[in-house]
BALOBA-1460 file (C-alpha; in Angstrom, 3 decimals):
// residues 276
<rec num="1" residu="x" x="-17.672" y="10.772" z="12.196"/>
<rec num="2" residu="x" x="-17.453" y="11.222" z="8.439"/>
<rec num="3" residu="x" x="-15.157" y="14.224" z="8.862"/>
<rec num="4" residu="x" x="-12.847" y="12.083" z="11.016"/>
<rec num="5" residu="x" x="-12.844" y="9.333" z="8.380"/>
<rec num="6" residu="x" x="-12.014" y="11.727" z="5.554"/>
<rec num="7" residu="x" x="-9.396" y="13.484" z="7.649"/>
<rec num="8" residu="x" x="-7.797" y="10.120" z="8.366"/>
<rec num="9" residu="x" x="-7.652" y="9.395" z="4.628"/>
<rec num="10" residu="x" x="-5.805" y="12.660" z="4.014"/>
<rec num="11" residu="x" x="-3.389" y="12.097" z="6.898"/>
<rec num="12" residu="x" x="-2.814" y="8.507" z="5.831"/>
<rec num="13" residu="x" x="-2.075" y="9.564" z="2.260"/>
<rec num="14" residu="x" x="0.330" y="12.254" z="3.444"/>
<rec num="15" residu="x" x="2.112" y="9.856" z="5.785"/>
<rec num="16" residu="x" x="2.351" y="7.027" z="3.265"/>
<rec num="17" residu="x" x="3.447" y="9.004" z="0.217"/>
<rec num="18" residu="x" x="5.694" y="11.529" z="1.962"/>
<rec num="19" residu="x" x="4.161" y="14.404" z="-0.029"/>
<rec num="20" residu="x" x="1.190" y="14.993" z="-2.298"/>
<rec num="21" residu="x" x="-1.378" y="13.229" z="-0.122"/>
<rec num="22" residu="x" x="-2.834" y="16.499" z="1.121"/>
<rec num="23" residu="x" x="-4.263" y="17.173" z="-2.328"/>
<rec num="24" residu="x" x="-7.154" y="14.840" z="-1.419"/>
<rec num="25" residu="x" x="-8.348" y="17.237" z="1.292"/>
<rec num="26" residu="x" x="-10.203" y="19.782" z="-0.858"/>
<rec num="27" residu="x" x="-12.277" y="17.331" z="-2.982"/>
<rec num="28" residu="x" x="-13.149" y="15.241" z="0.094"/>
<rec num="29" residu="x" x="-14.348" y="18.336" z="1.942"/>
<rec num="30" residu="x" x="-16.374" y="19.601" z="-1.010"/>
<rec num="31" residu="x" x="-17.911" y="16.409" z="-2.381"/>
<rec num="32" residu="x" x="-17.807" y="14.256" z="0.747"/>
<rec num="33" residu="x" x="-18.803" y="16.741" z="3.447"/>
<rec num="34" residu="x" x="-20.620" y="19.390" z="1.422"/>
<rec num="35" residu="x" x="-18.298" y="22.248" z="2.383"/>
<rec num="36" residu="x" x="-18.343" y="25.254" z="0.023"/>
<rec num="37" residu="x" x="-15.197" y="25.423" z="-2.183"/>
<rec num="38" residu="x" x="-13.667" y="28.571" z="-0.664"/>
<rec num="39" residu="x" x="-14.354" y="27.364" z="2.878"/>
<rec num="40" residu="x" x="-12.921" y="23.963" z="1.938"/>
<rec num="41" residu="x" x="-9.683" y="25.584" z="0.787"/>
<rec num="42" residu="x" x="-9.309" y="27.405" z="4.119"/>
<rec num="43" residu="x" x="-10.124" y="24.311" z="6.159"/>
<rec num="44" residu="x" x="-7.719" y="22.261" z="4.059"/>
<rec num="45" residu="x" x="-4.896" y="24.662" z="4.893"/>
<rec num="46" residu="x" x="-5.624" y="24.323" z="8.619"/>
<rec num="47" residu="x" x="-5.837" y="20.534" z="8.522"/>
<rec num="48" residu="x" x="-2.782" y="20.051" z="6.317"/>
<rec num="49" residu="x" x="-0.635" y="22.435" z="8.388"/>
<rec num="50" residu="x" x="-1.491" y="20.721" z="11.675"/>
<rec num="51" residu="x" x="-1.175" y="17.238" z="10.183"/>
<rec num="52" residu="x" x="2.235" y="18.089" z="8.741"/>
<rec num="53" residu="x" x="3.248" y="19.470" z="12.150"/>
<rec num="54" residu="x" x="2.950" y="16.008" z="13.658"/>
<rec num="55" residu="x" x="5.293" y="14.728" z="10.957"/>
<rec num="56" residu="x" x="7.736" y="17.556" z="11.716"/>
<rec num="57" residu="x" x="7.922" y="16.480" z="15.361"/>
<rec num="58" residu="x" x="8.823" y="12.931" z="14.334"/>
<rec num="59" residu="x" x="11.367" y="14.125" z="11.767"/>
<rec num="60" residu="x" x="12.949" y="16.577" z="14.218"/>
<rec num="61" residu="x" x="13.548" y="13.781" z="16.702"/>
<rec num="62" residu="x" x="15.468" y="11.913" z="14.015"/>
<rec num="63" residu="x" x="17.427" y="15.021" z="13.022"/>
<rec num="64" residu="x" x="16.561" y="14.871" z="9.311"/>
<rec num="65" residu="x" x="15.224" y="18.421" z="8.772"/>
<rec num="66" residu="x" x="17.390" y="21.004" z="6.996"/>
<rec num="67" residu="x" x="16.162" y="23.885" z="9.154"/>
<rec num="68" residu="x" x="17.968" y="26.830" z="7.546"/>
<rec num="69" residu="x" x="16.986" y="25.958" z="3.983"/>
<rec num="70" residu="x" x="13.451" y="25.273" z="5.181"/>
<rec num="71" residu="x" x="13.182" y="28.689" z="6.843"/>
<rec num="72" residu="x" x="14.254" y="30.540" z="3.677"/>
<rec num="73" residu="x" x="11.845" y="28.502" z="1.552"/>
<rec num="74" residu="x" x="9.009" y="28.918" z="4.053"/>
<rec num="75" residu="x" x="9.443" y="32.670" z="4.623"/>
<rec num="76" residu="x" x="9.090" y="33.295" z="0.895"/>
<rec num="77" residu="x" x="6.059" y="31.025" z="0.796"/>
<rec num="78" residu="x" x="4.483" y="32.755" z="3.793"/>
<rec num="79" residu="x" x="4.789" y="36.104" z="2.036"/>
<rec num="80" residu="x" x="3.214" y="34.717" z="-1.145"/>
<rec num="81" residu="x" x="0.401" y="32.621" z="0.408"/>
<rec num="82" residu="x" x="-1.830" y="35.664" z="1.084"/>
<rec num="83" residu="x" x="-1.458" y="36.571" z="-2.604"/>
<rec num="84" residu="x" x="-2.820" y="33.144" z="-3.524"/>
<rec num="85" residu="x" x="-5.772" y="33.600" z="-1.142"/>
<rec num="86" residu="x" x="-6.436" y="37.044" z="-2.649"/>
<rec num="87" residu="x" x="-6.365" y="35.595" z="-6.170"/>
<rec num="88" residu="x" x="-8.744" y="32.810" z="-5.135"/>
<rec num="89" residu="x" x="-11.342" y="35.338" z="-3.980"/>
<rec num="90" residu="x" x="-11.327" y="36.907" z="-7.449"/>
<rec num="91" residu="x" x="-11.771" y="33.710" z="-9.446"/>
<rec num="92" residu="x" x="-15.084" y="31.873" z="-9.718"/>
<rec num="93" residu="x" x="-15.479" y="28.701" z="-7.684"/>
<rec num="94" residu="x" x="-16.095" y="26.686" z="-10.856"/>
<rec num="95" residu="x" x="-12.872" y="27.912" z="-12.444"/>
<rec num="96" residu="x" x="-10.974" y="27.203" z="-9.225"/>
<rec num="97" residu="x" x="-12.261" y="23.620" z="-9.086"/>
<rec num="98" residu="x" x="-11.440" y="23.020" z="-12.747"/>
<rec num="99" residu="x" x="-7.915" y="24.344" z="-12.193"/>
<rec num="100" residu="x" x="-7.633" y="22.121" z="-9.122"/>
<rec num="101" residu="x" x="-8.653" y="19.084" z="-11.171"/>
<rec num="102" residu="x" x="-5.955" y="19.869" z="-13.728"/>
<rec num="103" residu="x" x="-3.465" y="20.216" z="-10.862"/>
<rec num="104" residu="x" x="-4.472" y="16.778" z="-9.565"/>
<rec num="105" residu="x" x="-3.876" y="15.263" z="-12.991"/>
<rec num="106" residu="x" x="-0.414" y="16.832" z="-13.041"/>
<rec num="107" residu="x" x="0.449" y="15.528" z="-9.582"/>
<rec num="108" residu="x" x="-0.852" y="12.060" z="-10.466"/>
<rec num="109" residu="x" x="1.239" y="11.984" z="-13.630"/>
<rec num="110" residu="x" x="4.343" y="12.957" z="-11.683"/>
<rec num="111" residu="x" x="3.686" y="10.243" z="-9.074"/>
<rec num="112" residu="x" x="3.286" y="7.582" z="-11.765"/>
<rec num="113" residu="x" x="6.461" y="8.674" z="-13.543"/>
<rec num="114" residu="x" x="8.430" y="8.790" z="-10.279"/>
<rec num="115" residu="x" x="7.200" y="5.337" z="-9.272"/>
<rec num="116" residu="x" x="8.353" y="3.954" z="-12.616"/>
<rec num="117" residu="x" x="11.663" y="5.796" z="-13.029"/>
<rec num="118" residu="x" x="12.772" y="6.267" z="-9.421"/>
<rec num="119" residu="x" x="11.369" y="3.429" z="-7.296"/>
<rec num="120" residu="x" x="13.867" y="4.269" z="-4.547"/>
<rec num="121" residu="x" x="12.188" y="7.673" z="-4.152"/>
<rec num="122" residu="x" x="8.791" y="6.017" z="-3.827"/>
<rec num="123" residu="x" x="10.138" y="4.129" z="-0.824"/>
<rec num="124" residu="x" x="11.322" y="7.356" z="0.800"/>
<rec num="125" residu="x" x="9.318" y="7.104" z="4.015"/>
<rec num="126" residu="x" x="10.963" y="3.830" z="4.958"/>
<rec num="127" residu="x" x="14.393" y="4.394" z="3.437"/>
<rec num="128" residu="x" x="17.517" y="5.084" z="5.410"/>
<rec num="129" residu="x" x="18.409" y="8.721" z="5.752"/>
<rec num="130" residu="x" x="20.904" y="9.948" z="3.181"/>
<rec num="131" residu="x" x="22.815" y="13.137" z="3.812"/>
<rec num="132" residu="x" x="23.236" y="13.951" z="0.136"/>
<rec num="133" residu="x" x="21.466" y="13.063" z="-3.057"/>
<rec num="134" residu="x" x="24.522" y="13.050" z="-5.272"/>
<rec num="135" residu="x" x="27.016" y="15.249" z="-7.054"/>
<rec num="136" residu="x" x="24.997" y="16.952" z="-9.780"/>
<rec num="137" residu="x" x="27.027" y="19.761" z="-11.329"/>
<rec num="138" residu="x" x="23.821" y="21.786" z="-11.895"/>
<rec num="139" residu="x" x="22.914" y="21.839" z="-8.200"/>
<rec num="140" residu="x" x="22.710" y="25.378" z="-6.814"/>
<rec num="141" residu="x" x="23.038" y="24.583" z="-3.088"/>
<rec num="142" residu="x" x="25.922" y="22.359" z="-2.006"/>
<rec num="143" residu="x" x="27.161" y="20.943" z="1.271"/>
<rec num="144" residu="x" x="30.467" y="22.052" z="2.765"/>
<rec num="145" residu="x" x="33.032" y="19.593" z="4.089"/>
<rec num="146" residu="x" x="31.635" y="20.057" z="7.608"/>
<rec num="147" residu="x" x="28.289" y="18.658" z="6.454"/>
<rec num="148" residu="x" x="26.428" y="22.001" z="6.542"/>
<rec num="149" residu="x" x="24.528" y="23.330" z="3.551"/>
<rec num="150" residu="x" x="26.234" y="26.404" z="2.084"/>
<rec num="151" residu="x" x="23.489" y="29.026" z="1.923"/>
<rec num="152" residu="x" x="25.209" y="31.513" z="-0.365"/>
<rec num="153" residu="x" x="23.361" y="34.167" z="-2.409"/>
<rec num="154" residu="x" x="22.477" y="31.951" z="-5.441"/>
<rec num="155" residu="x" x="21.294" y="29.160" z="-3.159"/>
<rec num="156" residu="x" x="19.135" y="31.447" z="-1.013"/>
<rec num="157" residu="x" x="17.686" y="33.149" z="-4.098"/>
<rec num="158" residu="x" x="16.750" y="29.798" z="-5.659"/>
<rec num="159" residu="x" x="15.067" y="28.608" z="-2.460"/>
<rec num="160" residu="x" x="13.172" y="31.886" z="-2.068"/>
<rec num="161" residu="x" x="12.092" y="31.956" z="-5.714"/>
<rec num="162" residu="x" x="10.537" y="28.503" z="-5.630"/>
<rec num="163" residu="x" x="9.086" y="29.285" z="-2.195"/>
<rec num="164" residu="x" x="7.193" y="32.233" z="-3.662"/>
<rec num="165" residu="x" x="5.627" y="30.042" z="-6.347"/>
<rec num="166" residu="x" x="4.654" y="27.332" z="-3.868"/>
<rec num="167" residu="x" x="3.181" y="29.935" z="-1.514"/>
<rec num="168" residu="x" x="0.895" y="31.361" z="-4.187"/>
<rec num="169" residu="x" x="-0.281" y="27.881" z="-5.162"/>
<rec num="170" residu="x" x="-0.820" y="26.882" z="-1.541"/>
<rec num="171" residu="x" x="-2.985" y="29.914" z="-0.814"/>
<rec num="172" residu="x" x="-4.958" y="29.592" z="-4.036"/>
<rec num="173" residu="x" x="-5.651" y="25.845" z="-3.964"/>
<rec num="174" residu="x" x="-5.492" y="25.114" z="-0.226"/>
<rec num="175" residu="x" x="-2.840" y="22.413" z="-0.629"/>
<rec num="176" residu="x" x="0.388" y="21.915" z="1.262"/>
<rec num="177" residu="x" x="2.531" y="21.839" z="-1.852"/>
<rec num="178" residu="x" x="4.693" y="18.883" z="-0.853"/>
<rec num="179" residu="x" x="4.463" y="17.536" z="-4.404"/>
<rec num="180" residu="x" x="6.316" y="20.685" z="-5.507"/>
<rec num="181" residu="x" x="8.533" y="21.319" z="-2.485"/>
<rec num="182" residu="x" x="10.164" y="17.879" z="-2.392"/>
<rec num="183" residu="x" x="11.355" y="17.782" z="-6.037"/>
<rec num="184" residu="x" x="12.402" y="21.441" z="-5.791"/>
<rec num="185" residu="x" x="14.595" y="20.762" z="-2.752"/>
<rec num="186" residu="x" x="16.153" y="17.708" z="-4.381"/>
<rec num="187" residu="x" x="16.802" y="19.665" z="-7.587"/>
<rec num="188" residu="x" x="18.151" y="22.841" z="-5.946"/>
<rec num="189" residu="x" x="20.200" y="21.230" z="-3.180"/>
<rec num="190" residu="x" x="22.283" y="18.117" z="-2.630"/>
<rec num="191" residu="x" x="20.015" y="16.795" z="0.108"/>
<rec num="192" residu="x" x="18.681" y="13.264" z="-0.206"/>
<rec num="193" residu="x" x="15.019" y="12.548" z="-0.868"/>
<rec num="194" residu="x" x="14.335" y="11.514" z="2.732"/>
<rec num="195" residu="x" x="15.715" y="14.762" z="4.142"/>
<rec num="196" residu="x" x="13.816" y="16.723" z="1.468"/>
<rec num="197" residu="x" x="10.500" y="15.155" z="2.535"/>
<rec num="198" residu="x" x="11.155" y="15.982" z="6.200"/>
<rec num="199" residu="x" x="12.114" y="19.571" z="5.335"/>
<rec num="200" residu="x" x="9.036" y="19.805" z="3.112"/>
<rec num="201" residu="x" x="6.751" y="19.035" z="6.063"/>
<rec num="202" residu="x" x="8.355" y="21.884" z="8.025"/>
<rec num="203" residu="x" x="7.810" y="24.255" z="5.088"/>
<rec num="204" residu="x" x="4.193" y="23.105" z="4.693"/>
<rec num="205" residu="x" x="3.445" y="23.964" z="8.322"/>
<rec num="206" residu="x" x="4.700" y="27.546" z="8.037"/>
<rec num="207" residu="x" x="3.202" y="28.289" z="4.614"/>
<rec num="208" residu="x" x="-0.065" y="26.660" z="5.636"/>
<rec num="209" residu="x" x="-0.357" y="28.789" z="8.768"/>
<rec num="210" residu="x" x="0.235" y="31.930" z="6.704"/>
<rec num="211" residu="x" x="-2.541" y="30.855" z="4.362"/>
<rec num="212" residu="x" x="-4.840" y="30.146" z="7.308"/>
<rec num="213" residu="x" x="-4.370" y="33.652" z="8.721"/>
<rec num="214" residu="x" x="-5.025" y="35.179" z="5.295"/>
<rec num="215" residu="x" x="-8.098" y="32.984" z="4.829"/>
<rec num="216" residu="x" x="-9.600" y="34.040" z="8.154"/>
<rec num="217" residu="x" x="-8.765" y="37.679" z="7.432"/>
<rec num="218" residu="x" x="-10.641" y="37.337" z="4.135"/>
<rec num="219" residu="x" x="-13.752" y="36.340" z="6.081"/>
<rec num="220" residu="x" x="-13.851" y="32.668" z="5.162"/>
<rec num="221" residu="x" x="-15.349" y="30.697" z="8.043"/>
<rec num="222" residu="x" x="-15.976" y="26.970" z="8.424"/>
<rec num="223" residu="x" x="-17.936" y="24.629" z="10.674"/>
<rec num="224" residu="x" x="-15.860" y="24.073" z="13.844"/>
<rec num="225" residu="x" x="-17.239" y="20.548" z="14.321"/>
<rec num="226" residu="x" x="-16.253" y="19.484" z="10.803"/>
<rec num="227" residu="x" x="-12.898" y="21.215" z="11.247"/>
<rec num="228" residu="x" x="-12.178" y="19.464" z="14.561"/>
<rec num="229" residu="x" x="-13.096" y="16.039" z="13.174"/>
<rec num="230" residu="x" x="-11.103" y="16.524" z="9.991"/>
<rec num="231" residu="x" x="-8.021" y="17.692" z="11.882"/>
<rec num="232" residu="x" x="-8.293" y="14.870" z="14.425"/>
<rec num="233" residu="x" x="-8.578" y="12.334" z="11.619"/>
<rec num="234" residu="x" x="-5.614" y="13.907" z="9.838"/>
<rec num="235" residu="x" x="-3.382" y="13.579" z="12.892"/>
<rec num="236" residu="x" x="-4.466" y="9.971" z="13.376"/>
<rec num="237" residu="x" x="-3.944" y="9.159" z="9.709"/>
<rec num="238" residu="x" x="-0.487" y="10.755" z="9.640"/>
<rec num="239" residu="x" x="0.640" y="8.603" z="12.564"/>
<rec num="240" residu="x" x="-0.766" y="5.440" z="10.989"/>
<rec num="241" residu="x" x="0.744" y="6.366" z="7.640"/>
<rec num="242" residu="x" x="4.254" y="6.836" z="9.013"/>
<rec num="243" residu="x" x="4.149" y="3.439" z="10.714"/>
<rec num="244" residu="x" x="2.427" y="1.686" z="7.823"/>
<rec num="245" residu="x" x="4.916" y="3.028" z="5.297"/>
<rec num="246" residu="x" x="7.631" y="0.955" z="6.917"/>
<rec num="247" residu="x" x="5.802" y="-2.207" z="5.876"/>
<rec num="248" residu="x" x="4.142" y="-1.320" z="2.577"/>
<rec num="249" residu="x" x="5.732" y="-1.174" z="-0.872"/>
<rec num="250" residu="x" x="6.306" y="2.398" z="-2.024"/>
<rec num="251" residu="x" x="5.836" y="1.911" z="-5.768"/>
<rec num="252" residu="x" x="2.438" y="0.291" z="-5.401"/>
<rec num="253" residu="x" x="1.309" y="3.023" z="-2.998"/>
<rec num="254" residu="x" x="2.345" y="5.760" z="-5.408"/>
<rec num="255" residu="x" x="0.399" y="4.096" z="-8.205"/>
<rec num="256" residu="x" x="-2.727" y="3.563" z="-6.086"/>
<rec num="257" residu="x" x="-2.817" y="7.181" z="-4.925"/>
<rec num="258" residu="x" x="-2.055" y="8.449" z="-8.426"/>
<rec num="259" residu="x" x="-4.937" y="6.440" z="-9.904"/>
<rec num="260" residu="x" x="-7.247" y="7.712" z="-7.148"/>
<rec num="261" residu="x" x="-6.238" y="11.284" z="-8.026"/>
<rec num="262" residu="x" x="-7.005" y="10.686" z="-11.701"/>
<rec num="263" residu="x" x="-10.473" y="9.319" z="-10.871"/>
<rec num="264" residu="x" x="-11.287" y="12.279" z="-8.603"/>
<rec num="265" residu="x" x="-9.926" y="14.782" z="-11.124"/>
<rec num="266" residu="x" x="-12.038" y="13.313" z="-13.938"/>
<rec num="267" residu="x" x="-15.106" y="13.502" z="-11.676"/>
<rec num="268" residu="x" x="-14.357" y="17.161" z="-10.883"/>
<rec num="269" residu="x" x="-13.946" y="17.978" z="-14.577"/>
<rec num="270" residu="x" x="-17.119" y="16.119" z="-15.583"/>
<rec num="271" residu="x" x="-19.408" y="17.312" z="-12.775"/>
<rec num="272" residu="x" x="-20.062" y="20.804" z="-14.213"/>
<rec num="273" residu="x" x="-21.056" y="19.181" z="-17.526"/>
<rec num="274" residu="x" x="-23.339" y="16.662" z="-15.807"/>
<rec num="275" residu="x" x="-25.103" y="19.263" z="-13.676"/>
<rec num="276" residu="x" x="-25.360" y="21.837" z="-16.483"/>
């Protein structure tokens, strides 16, 4: 039951924030369910990929996924995810957890800044779909007059380059990477924040599955009962999160989740000192 509860928390966070919620998965598995760090990273990849898949189905029905850009981004990430898994096997579990805590602090800081500076982005999961984010002259990927994204060489290279970085991080930390994918898509392309979040979920599914295969190939196994409960809870939480986001204020949610990340990160940084 506890695995279902924690899985629901992760799915709820992912559904409510539109990206970044999956970062709760690893610490909840380790400190809440007693799963070993490397096994927790593998299980997190499975749960996050399947949870994001449910969001992809909903987004696909609404036609808000930029499939071609997502495929380029995801293919690069899928190639790089096994590298991240390989790196994780060669770094101590303590160092991995400390690096993860620092990552959480970075994500929390970004969420707080975005909630303060761009409140409209914080309301992304209940905003109306926008075809384009704007007319930034620095944007690499632009839309043609027919409404299709022009995937020329510079655009494809930019998408693939960031995809490689996200893939390595996803395999190493066991996170979906939505907190990196969404701002990268908005920065590289002209797509609006809502479309970027939907495309990010599609990318997370593919990169996550690549990381899962690499994790299993590396011999990392996890309790099937805990895995089933965590995944079931994640799917339930994602559904509740998508519906709840239509009624809850985005800025406040971003701040609450950011503060929760800071608290967990501080605990992860302090625990080795306490137990030493």
